[in-house]
C-alpha positions as CSV (number, residue, x, y, z in Angstrom):
1,M,-14.7,-1.7,28.0
2,V,-15.9,-2.2,24.4
3,T,-16.7,-5.9,23.8
4,S,-19.6,-6.1,21.4
5,V,-19.8,-3.0,19.2
6,P,-21.7,-3.9,16.1
7,R,-19.3,-3.9,13.1
8,L,-18.8,-5.0,9.5
9,V,-16.0,-5.0,7.0
10,V,-16.5,-3.6,3.4
11,A,-14.3,-5.6,1.1
12,A,-14.0,-6.4,-2.6
13,P,-12.4,-9.0,-5.0
14,A,-9.9,-6.4,-6.2
15,S,-9.0,-2.7,-6.0
16,G,-11.2,-0.4,-8.1
17,S,-14.4,-2.3,-7.3
18,G,-15.9,0.6,-5.3
19,K,-15.0,-0.2,-1.7
20,T,-14.3,3.5,-0.8
21,T,-17.5,4.7,-2.3
22,V,-19.6,2.1,-0.5
23,A,-17.8,2.3,2.8
24,T,-17.7,6.1,2.9
25,G,-21.3,6.4,1.7
26,L,-22.4,3.8,4.3
27,M,-20.7,5.7,7.1
28,A,-22.3,9.0,6.0
29,A,-25.8,7.4,5.5
30,L,-25.7,5.8,8.9
31,A,-24.5,9.0,10.6
32,A,-27.4,10.8,8.9
33,R,-29.7,8.3,10.7
34,G,-28.3,9.5,14.0
35,R,-25.8,6.6,14.5
36,A,-22.4,7.2,16.1
37,V,-20.2,5.5,13.5
38,S,-16.6,4.5,14.1
39,P,-14.7,4.6,10.8
40,H,-11.7,2.4,10.0
41,K,-9.4,1.5,7.1
42,V,-7.4,-1.7,6.8
43,G,-3.8,-1.0,5.9
44,P,-1.5,2.0,5.9
45,D,-3.5,4.3,3.6
46,Y,-3.9,7.9,4.9
47,I,-6.2,9.3,2.3
48,D,-9.3,7.2,2.6
49,P,-9.6,7.9,6.4
50,G,-9.8,11.6,5.5
51,Y,-13.0,10.8,3.6
52,H,-14.2,8.6,6.4
53,T,-13.7,11.4,8.9
54,L,-15.8,13.7,6.8
55,A,-18.5,11.1,6.5
56,A,-18.7,9.9,10.1
57,G,-17.7,13.1,11.9
58,R,-15.2,11.1,13.9
59,A,-11.5,10.5,13.2
60,G,-10.8,7.7,10.7
61,R,-8.5,5.1,12.1
62,N,-6.2,2.6,10.5
63,L,-6.0,-1.1,11.3
64,D,-2.7,-2.5,10.0
65,A,-1.7,-5.9,11.1
66,Y,1.7,-5.6,9.5
67,L,2.7,-2.3,11.0
68,C,1.2,-2.8,14.4
69,G,1.0,-6.6,14.7
70,P,-2.1,-8.8,14.7
71,E,-2.3,-8.6,18.5
72,L,-3.1,-4.8,18.4
73,I,-5.9,-4.9,15.9
74,G,-8.6,-5.7,18.5
75,P,-7.4,-3.2,21.1
76,L,-6.9,-0.4,18.6
77,F,-10.4,-1.1,17.2
78,A,-11.9,-1.1,20.6
79,H,-10.1,2.2,21.5
80,A,-11.5,3.9,18.5
81,A,-15.0,2.4,18.7
82,R,-15.6,3.3,22.3
83,G,-19.0,5.0,22.7
84,C,-20.1,4.3,19.1
85,D,-23.3,2.6,17.9
86,L,-21.5,0.6,15.2
87,A,-18.2,0.5,13.2
88,V,-17.6,0.3,9.4
89,V,-14.2,-1.0,8.3
90,E,-13.1,-0.4,4.8
91,G,-10.7,-3.1,3.4
92,V,-7.6,-2.8,1.3
93,M,-7.0,-4.2,-2.2
94,G,-8.7,-7.6,-2.7
95,L,-10.2,-9.4,0.3
96,Y,-7.3,-11.9,0.6
97,D,-4.4,-9.7,-0.6
98,G,-1.8,-9.0,2.1
99,A,1.8,-8.1,2.5
100,A,3.9,-9.6,-0.3
101,G,5.3,-13.0,0.6
102,E,3.6,-12.9,4.1
103,G,0.5,-15.0,3.4
104,E,-2.6,-13.4,4.9
105,L,-0.7,-10.9,7.0
106,G,-2.0,-7.4,6.6
107,S,-5.0,-8.5,4.5
108,T,-8.6,-7.5,4.9
109,A,-9.5,-11.1,5.5
110,Q,-7.1,-11.3,8.4
111,V,-8.5,-8.2,10.0
112,A,-12.0,-9.4,9.6
113,K,-11.1,-12.7,11.4
114,L,-9.3,-10.8,14.1
115,L,-12.4,-8.7,14.7
116,R,-14.8,-11.6,14.1
117,A,-16.6,-9.2,11.8
118,P,-18.9,-10.1,8.9
119,V,-17.8,-9.1,5.4
120,V,-19.8,-7.2,2.8
121,L,-18.3,-7.9,-0.6
122,V,-18.5,-5.1,-3.1
123,V,-18.5,-6.5,-6.7
124,D,-18.0,-4.5,-9.8
125,A,-20.6,-6.1,-11.9
126,S,-20.2,-3.9,-15.0
127,A,-18.8,-6.6,-17.3
128,Q,-20.5,-9.8,-16.1
129,S,-23.8,-11.4,-15.4
130,R,-24.0,-15.1,-14.4
131,S,-20.3,-15.3,-13.7
132,V,-20.9,-13.2,-10.6
133,A,-22.1,-16.3,-8.9
134,A,-18.8,-18.2,-9.4
135,L,-16.8,-15.2,-8.2
136,V,-18.9,-14.7,-5.0
137,H,-18.9,-18.5,-4.4
138,G,-15.1,-18.6,-4.7
139,F,-14.6,-15.7,-2.2
140,A,-17.2,-17.1,0.2
141,S,-15.6,-20.6,0.3
142,W,-11.9,-19.8,0.1
143,D,-11.5,-19.3,3.9
144,P,-14.2,-20.9,6.1
145,E,-13.2,-18.5,8.9
146,V,-14.2,-15.4,6.8
147,R,-17.9,-14.9,6.8
148,I,-19.3,-13.2,3.7
149,G,-22.5,-11.8,5.1
150,G,-23.7,-10.1,1.9
151,V,-23.0,-8.6,-1.5
152,I,-23.3,-5.1,-2.9
153,L,-23.4,-5.1,-6.7
154,N,-21.8,-2.0,-8.1
155,K,-21.9,-0.3,-11.5
156,V,-25.1,-2.2,-12.5
157,A,-26.2,-1.0,-16.0
158,S,-30.0,-1.6,-16.0
159,D,-33.0,-3.3,-14.3
160,R,-32.5,-6.3,-16.6
161,H,-28.8,-6.5,-15.7
162,E,-29.8,-6.4,-12.0
163,E,-32.3,-9.2,-12.6
164,L,-29.7,-11.5,-14.2
165,L,-27.2,-10.8,-11.4
166,R,-29.8,-11.6,-8.7
167,E,-30.9,-14.8,-10.4
168,A,-27.3,-16.0,-10.6
169,L,-26.6,-15.3,-6.9
170,E,-29.6,-17.1,-5.7
171,S,-27.7,-20.4,-5.9
172,V,-24.8,-19.1,-3.8
173,G,-26.8,-18.4,-0.7
174,V,-25.2,-14.9,-0.1
175,P,-27.8,-12.2,0.1
176,V,-27.7,-9.1,-2.1
177,L,-27.7,-6.1,0.3
178,G,-27.5,-3.4,-2.3
179,V,-27.4,-2.6,-6.0
180,L,-25.7,0.6,-7.2
181,R,-26.0,2.1,-10.6
182,R,-23.1,3.9,-12.3
183,A,-22.8,7.4,-10.8
184,T,-20.4,10.2,-11.8
185,A,-21.2,12.4,-8.9
186,V,-19.5,10.1,-6.4
187,S,-16.2,10.0,-8.3
188,T,-13.1,11.5,-6.6
189,P,-10.1,12.9,-8.5
190,S,-6.9,10.9,-8.5
191,R,-3.3,11.7,-9.2
192,H,0.2,10.1,-8.9
193,L,-0.4,8.6,-5.4
194,G,-4.1,7.9,-5.5
195,L,-7.1,10.0,-4.4
196,V,-6.7,13.7,-3.8
197,P,-7.0,14.2,0.0
198,V,-10.0,15.9,1.6
199,A,-7.9,18.8,2.9
200,E,-7.1,19.8,-0.7
201,R,-10.7,19.6,-2.0
202,G,-12.7,21.6,0.5
203,S,-16.4,21.8,-0.4
204,A,-15.9,19.5,-3.4
205,A,-15.1,16.7,-0.9
206,V,-18.2,17.5,1.1
207,D,-20.3,17.3,-2.0
208,A,-18.7,14.0,-3.0
209,V,-19.3,12.4,0.4
210,R,-22.9,13.7,0.3
211,A,-23.4,12.0,-3.1
212,M,-21.9,8.7,-1.8
213,A,-24.3,8.8,1.1
214,A,-27.3,9.4,-1.3
215,L,-26.1,6.6,-3.6
216,V,-25.8,4.1,-0.7
217,S,-29.1,5.2,0.9
218,Q,-31.0,4.7,-2.3
219,G,-29.3,1.5,-3.4
220,C,-28.6,-0.4,-0.2
221,D,-30.8,-2.0,2.5
222,L,-29.4,0.0,5.5
223,G,-31.6,-2.0,7.9
224,A,-30.1,-5.3,6.7
225,L,-26.6,-3.9,6.9
226,E,-27.1,-2.7,10.5
227,A,-28.6,-6.1,11.4
228,L,-25.5,-7.8,9.9
229,A,-23.2,-5.5,11.9
230,R,-25.2,-6.4,15.1
231,A,-24.7,-10.1,14.4
232,A,-20.9,-9.7,14.9
233,G,-21.1,-10.7,18.6
234,P,-18.3,-10.0,21.1
235,L,-14.8,-9.2,20.2
236,P,-12.2,-11.9,20.8
237,E,-10.5,-12.2,24.2
238,G,-7.6,-9.9,24.5
239,S,-9.3,-7.0,22.8
240,A,-9.4,-4.6,25.7
241,P,-9.2,-1.1,24.4
242,W,-5.7,0.2,23.7
243,T,-4.9,3.4,25.7
244,P,-2.2,5.9,24.9
245,D,-1.8,7.0,28.5
246,S,-1.3,3.5,30.0
247,P,1.3,3.8,32.8
248,A,3.0,0.8,31.2
249,L,3.5,2.9,28.0
250,H,4.2,6.3,29.6
251,P,5.6,7.1,33.0
252,L,3.8,10.4,33.1
253,P,5.9,13.5,33.9
254,P,5.5,15.2,37.2
255,A,2.6,17.7,37.3
256,D,5.0,20.6,37.8
257,G,7.4,19.4,35.1
258,P,7.9,21.2,31.8
259,V,5.3,20.7,29.1
260,P,7.1,20.9,25.8
261,T,5.3,22.2,22.7
262,V,5.5,19.8,19.8
263,A,4.6,21.4,16.5
264,V,3.0,19.1,13.9
265,A,2.9,20.1,10.2
266,G,-0.6,20.0,8.7
267,G,-2.6,21.8,6.0
268,P,-3.0,20.6,2.4
269,A,0.7,19.8,1.9
270,F,1.1,17.5,4.9
271,T,-2.1,15.5,5.3
272,F,-0.7,12.1,6.3
273,S,-0.9,11.3,10.1
274,Y,-2.2,8.7,12.4
275,A,-4.5,9.9,15.2
276,E,-2.7,7.7,17.7
277,H,0.6,9.6,17.2
278,T,-0.9,12.8,18.6
279,E,-2.6,10.8,21.4
280,L,0.8,9.3,22.3
281,L,2.6,12.6,22.2
282,C,0.0,14.1,24.5
283,A,0.0,11.1,26.8
284,A,3.8,11.5,27.1
285,G,3.4,15.0,28.4
286,A,3.6,17.2,25.3
287,E,1.3,20.0,24.1
288,V,0.7,19.3,20.4
289,V,0.1,22.3,18.1
290,T,-0.7,22.0,14.4
291,F,0.7,24.6,11.9
292,D,0.4,25.0,8.1
293,P,3.7,25.3,6.3
294,L,1.8,26.9,3.3
295,R,0.4,29.7,5.4
296,D,2.2,30.2,8.7
297,E,5.5,32.1,8.5
298,Q,6.7,31.0,12.0
299,L,6.6,27.9,14.1
300,P,4.1,27.9,17.0
301,E,5.4,29.8,20.0
302,G,7.7,27.9,22.2
303,T,8.2,25.0,19.8
304,A,10.5,22.5,21.4
305,G,10.1,19.7,18.8
306,L,8.8,19.3,15.3
307,V,7.0,16.4,13.6
308,I,6.6,16.6,9.8
309,G,4.6,13.7,8.4
310,G,3.7,12.6,4.9
311,G,1.8,14.4,2.2
312,F,2.3,16.1,-1.1
313,P,5.1,18.8,-0.9
314,E,5.8,18.1,-4.6
315,V,2.3,19.5,-5.5
316,Y,2.9,22.6,-3.4
317,G,6.6,23.0,-4.0
318,A,6.4,26.6,-5.2
319,E,4.3,27.7,-2.2
320,L,6.5,25.9,0.3
321,S,9.7,27.4,-1.2
322,A,8.2,30.9,-1.2
323,N,7.6,30.7,2.6
324,E,11.2,31.6,3.3
325,P,10.6,32.8,6.9
326,L,9.2,29.4,7.9
327,R,12.0,27.5,6.1
328,D,14.5,29.6,8.0
329,A,12.8,29.0,11.3
330,I,12.8,25.2,10.8
331,A,16.5,25.3,9.8
332,E,17.3,27.3,12.9
333,L,15.3,24.9,15.1
334,A,17.3,22.0,13.7
335,R,20.6,23.8,14.1
336,R,19.8,24.2,17.8
337,G,19.6,20.4,18.1
338,A,15.8,20.3,18.8
339,P,14.1,17.0,18.1
340,V,12.7,16.8,14.5
341,A,11.0,13.7,13.2
342,A,10.2,13.7,9.4
343,E,8.6,11.0,7.3
344,C,8.5,10.9,3.5
345,A,7.1,14.4,2.6
346,G,8.8,15.7,5.7
347,L,12.1,14.2,4.4
348,L,11.6,16.1,1.1
349,Y,10.8,19.3,2.9
350,L,14.0,19.2,5.0
351,C,16.2,18.7,1.9
352,R,18.2,21.5,0.2
353,E,15.8,21.5,-2.7
354,L,12.8,19.7,-4.3
355,D,12.6,19.7,-8.1
356,G,15.1,22.6,-8.1
357,R,13.1,24.8,-5.6
358,P,14.8,25.7,-2.3
359,M,13.5,23.9,0.8
360,C,14.6,24.0,4.4
361,G,18.2,23.0,3.8
362,V,18.4,21.0,7.0
363,L,19.7,17.9,5.1
364,D,22.6,18.0,2.7
365,A,20.5,16.2,0.0
366,G,18.4,17.0,-3.0
367,A,15.0,15.5,-3.9
368,R,13.1,15.2,-7.2
369,M,10.0,13.7,-8.7
370,T,10.3,10.5,-10.9
371,E,8.0,8.3,-12.9
372,R,8.8,5.3,-10.8
373,L,6.5,4.3,-7.9
374,T,8.2,3.0,-4.8
375,L,5.6,1.0,-2.8
376,G,5.6,-1.6,-0.1
377,Y,6.0,-2.7,3.5
378,R,9.4,-2.6,5.0
379,D,11.0,-4.5,7.9
380,A,13.6,-2.1,9.3
381,V,16.0,-1.8,12.2
382,A,17.3,1.5,13.6
383,V,20.9,2.0,12.5
384,S,21.8,5.0,14.6
385,D,20.7,6.3,18.0
386,S,18.1,9.0,17.4
387,V,15.4,11.1,19.0
388,L,13.0,8.3,18.1
389,A,14.8,5.1,18.9
390,E,18.0,3.4,20.1
391,A,20.1,1.7,17.5
392,G,19.0,-1.9,17.1
393,T,15.3,-1.1,17.6
394,R,13.3,-3.1,15.1
395,M,10.3,-1.4,13.5
396,R,8.0,-2.1,10.5
397,G,7.2,0.7,8.0
398,H,5.7,1.5,4.7
399,E,7.0,3.3,1.6
400,F,4.8,5.1,-0.9
401,H,6.3,7.7,-3.2
402,R,7.4,8.8,-6.6
403,T,10.4,10.8,-5.6
404,V,14.1,10.1,-5.0
405,V,16.5,11.7,-2.5
406,A,20.2,11.9,-3.3
407,P,22.1,10.7,-1.4
408,G,19.6,8.2,0.0
409,A,21.2,8.1,3.4
410,G,23.4,10.3,5.5
411,A,26.6,9.5,7.4
412,A,24.4,8.2,10.2
413,P,21.5,6.4,8.4
414,A,18.1,6.2,10.0
415,W,17.1,2.7,9.1
416,G,18.5,-0.5,7.8
417,V,15.9,-2.2,5.6
418,R,16.0,-5.9,5.8
419,G,15.1,-8.3,3.0
420,P,16.5,-9.8,-0.3
421,K,18.1,-6.4,-1.1
422,P,19.2,-5.0,2.3
423,R,20.0,-1.3,2.3
424,V,20.3,1.7,4.6
425,E,18.2,4.9,4.2
426,G,17.3,8.1,5.8
427,F,19.2,10.6,8.0
428,V,20.1,11.0,11.7
429,H,21.9,14.3,12.5
430,Q,21.9,16.0,15.9
431,G,18.1,16.0,16.7
432,V,16.9,15.2,13.2
433,H,15.4,11.8,12.2
434,A,14.3,11.9,8.6
435,S,13.3,8.9,6.5
436,Y,11.0,7.7,3.7
437,L,9.4,5.1,6.0
438,H,5.9,5.8,7.4
439,T,5.6,4.1,10.8
440,H,2.8,3.5,13.3
441,W,3.9,4.5,16.7
442,A,1.3,2.4,18.5
443,A,3.5,-0.5,17.6
444,R,6.4,1.1,19.5
445,P,4.9,3.6,22.1
446,G,8.4,4.3,23.4
447,V,9.1,6.3,20.2
448,A,6.7,9.0,21.4
449,R,7.9,8.9,25.0
450,R,11.6,9.2,23.8
451,F,10.8,12.0,21.5
452,V,8.9,14.1,24.2
453,E,11.7,13.5,26.7
454,R,14.2,14.8,24.2
455,C,12.0,17.8,23.7
456,R,11.9,18.4,27.4
457,T,15.6,18.3,27.8
458,S,17.1,19.6,24.6
C-alpha cells in the first residue's frame, strides 16, 4: 500500500505562467537522475499528460475531483504512484480556480489539500519586480490549508531583474526554488484546442521535453525540490490504492469464458484517453487492441466492441475520409449491433460527414468546425439505456470542442445535461453510444463492466 510517496504540486497564479514547462521539465530532470517519477495532471486535460508520459517514461494520469469525486483523488494517486520514488502533479489554470460555480471543487488547491502535498508556485515575473511579493503573499495566505512550499520565477529577464525579485520575496518567507530565463527552445506549438499532442509531433516533442529538462535542471534547485516532496508525509486516511480489478468493481468472468476483443482507436487523430479506461476494460475480461484509423484499413481481428475517444479528426479529416475500407468496416460493425462507445472526436467520426468529407455514416448527422469554443464541466444523466449505462445513471463529464453536430441528439439521446439550460445530447442506437461528453470511467466502473458484457453477448 502506498502511504507516504514523496510528492509536490506545480501550480501557478494563472494559466500561461509556465506550469507545463516546469512540471514536464522537472519530471524529465528527476527521471534523468534515476528517480522513478509518477506524473499527474489536475483536471480533465488529455494533452499535458502526453508530455508527462514522455518526460517520466510512465503513463501520465489525471486527478479530477469533479469527474471522479474528491474521495477518489487519493486512491487514484496511490494506484498510479505505486513503486515510484516521488510524484509530480501539474495543476490546472490558477491555483484556486475550479469548476464554475462550485467553489474549490476541481481546483488545484483542492487536490493539493486532498493529497496533503506542498505546492510550488510558478510565477511569470516578466512584467513585475517588487509586486511579486504581494502576489505570492496573497496566494500563500488565501487558504491556510494550502502549503506554498516554494516559488519558481519564470521568464526572468536578467541578473538584475532576478536580484530585485529575490529581494522582494525575502519579506514573504517563501523560498525561491528556481529562476528560469526566457527560452524559445521549450515552447510547444498550439492550435484551436491548446497544445499539439505528443503523438503528432514525433521527434520534435522529444526535443522539446529535453529542452524543458535542461532549463529546469539549470535553473532550479532539484535537491530542494526533492526535499520538499519528501516533506509531504503520509497520505490521508482512505487513500488505499484504487484497483481496476477489485471484485467489488468487476465480478471476473469464468476462466473458460469468452474473452472479447475491444478495439480502441489511437494514432495521431485519436489521442485522448485515460489509462484507467483500458485497465477497467481488461479487468472486466476484455482483450484491448489499439488501432490507428489513419493507417489501418481493417479493425483488429475478432473485434467485438469499439471505443473511439477524443482527439482531432478535424485536423485529419482528409486522411480519415480517404480510408474508406476502415469506414466501411466500422459501419458494418455498428450495423451488426456490436457495442460502440464514442466520445467527442469519436462522435464526429461516426457522423455522415465532417466539414463536407464522408465519415463512417453510422449516425444520421453532420459535423462541422466553428469558431465558437464549447468548454466546461457537465452534470449529466443517461436518458436512454445503452451499452454504457442504464437510463437514469448520473455521471459527470467535460466538453471541449469547436465543432457542432446537427442534429445534436438522436431519437434516443445519450445524455440529459442538467443546469440552468437543460438539454439532451448525443445518440443511442442499437449498440452505439456517441456523445460530446468526455467521462472518466473510474467514477462509474460499472460502465466498463457493462460494455464488456455486451461485447461478450452481442
